[in-house]
C-alpha positions as CSV (number, residue, x, y, z in Angstrom):
1,M,49.4,-15.8,-15.3
2,F,48.1,-16.8,-11.7
3,A,49.6,-15.5,-8.7
4,H,51.9,-17.6,-6.8
5,T,51.0,-16.2,-3.4
6,W,47.7,-14.3,-1.6
7,S,50.3,-11.4,-1.1
8,E,50.6,-11.2,-5.2
9,E,47.1,-11.7,-5.7
10,L,46.3,-8.7,-3.4
11,V,48.6,-6.5,-4.9
12,A,47.7,-7.4,-8.4
13,E,44.1,-6.8,-7.4
14,R,45.0,-3.3,-6.0
15,L,46.8,-2.5,-9.1
16,S,44.2,-3.4,-11.0
17,V,41.4,-1.5,-9.1
18,Q,43.8,1.6,-9.9
19,G,43.3,1.4,-13.4
20,Y,46.6,-0.7,-14.0
21,A,47.0,-3.4,-16.6
22,V,48.7,-6.0,-14.5
23,E,51.0,-8.9,-15.3
24,I,52.2,-11.6,-12.6
25,G,55.5,-13.6,-12.8
26,V,56.8,-11.5,-15.6
27,P,60.0,-13.3,-16.9
28,L,63.3,-11.4,-16.7
29,G,65.6,-14.0,-17.8
30,S,67.5,-16.5,-16.4
31,G,70.0,-16.6,-13.9
32,R,73.4,-18.7,-13.4
33,R,72.7,-22.3,-13.0
34,G,69.2,-22.3,-15.1
35,S,67.3,-20.4,-12.3
36,R,64.4,-18.1,-13.6
37,K,64.6,-14.2,-12.6
38,E,61.1,-12.7,-12.9
39,A,59.3,-9.6,-11.4
40,D,56.5,-10.8,-9.0
41,V,53.9,-8.1,-9.9
42,A,54.2,-5.3,-12.7
43,G,51.5,-2.8,-13.7
44,F,51.3,-0.1,-16.2
45,K,48.7,2.7,-17.2
46,I,48.8,5.7,-19.1
47,S,47.8,9.0,-17.3
48,N,47.7,12.4,-18.5
49,D,50.1,11.5,-21.5
50,V,52.5,9.7,-19.1
51,L,53.3,6.2,-18.8
52,K,53.4,5.0,-15.1
53,I,55.0,1.4,-14.4
54,V,54.8,-0.1,-10.9
55,H,57.2,-3.0,-10.2
56,V,56.4,-4.9,-6.6
57,E,58.6,-7.5,-5.1
58,I,56.7,-9.8,-2.7
59,S,58.9,-11.0,0.3
60,S,58.6,-11.9,4.0
61,I,61.1,-10.2,6.0
62,Y,63.1,-12.9,8.2
63,E,66.3,-10.9,8.0
64,R,67.7,-7.5,8.6
65,P,66.5,-4.9,6.2
66,Q,69.8,-4.3,4.8
67,S,70.0,-8.2,3.8
68,I,66.8,-7.8,1.9
69,L,68.1,-4.6,0.2
70,N,70.9,-6.5,-0.9
71,K,69.2,-9.3,-2.1
72,I,66.9,-7.1,-4.2
73,K,69.6,-5.5,-5.7
74,N,71.6,-8.8,-6.7
75,K,68.5,-10.1,-8.3
76,F,67.7,-7.0,-10.6
77,F,71.0,-4.8,-11.0
């Protein structure tokens, strides 16, 4: 998939350089009213027989940090 924003592209490129297999826009199911839930950038690699998984959400902060944390918790938990 292609990055939706330059920020996603930058994070995906960085993870790729670090040896991660990278996916952008990983579907996580659908929300209420048919909206789509997805992880912005996800990467994985095996290092020393350990699977390492990285999940990055890209966002601009225009609100209080606690508001952003609450939105992320509601999105994925």
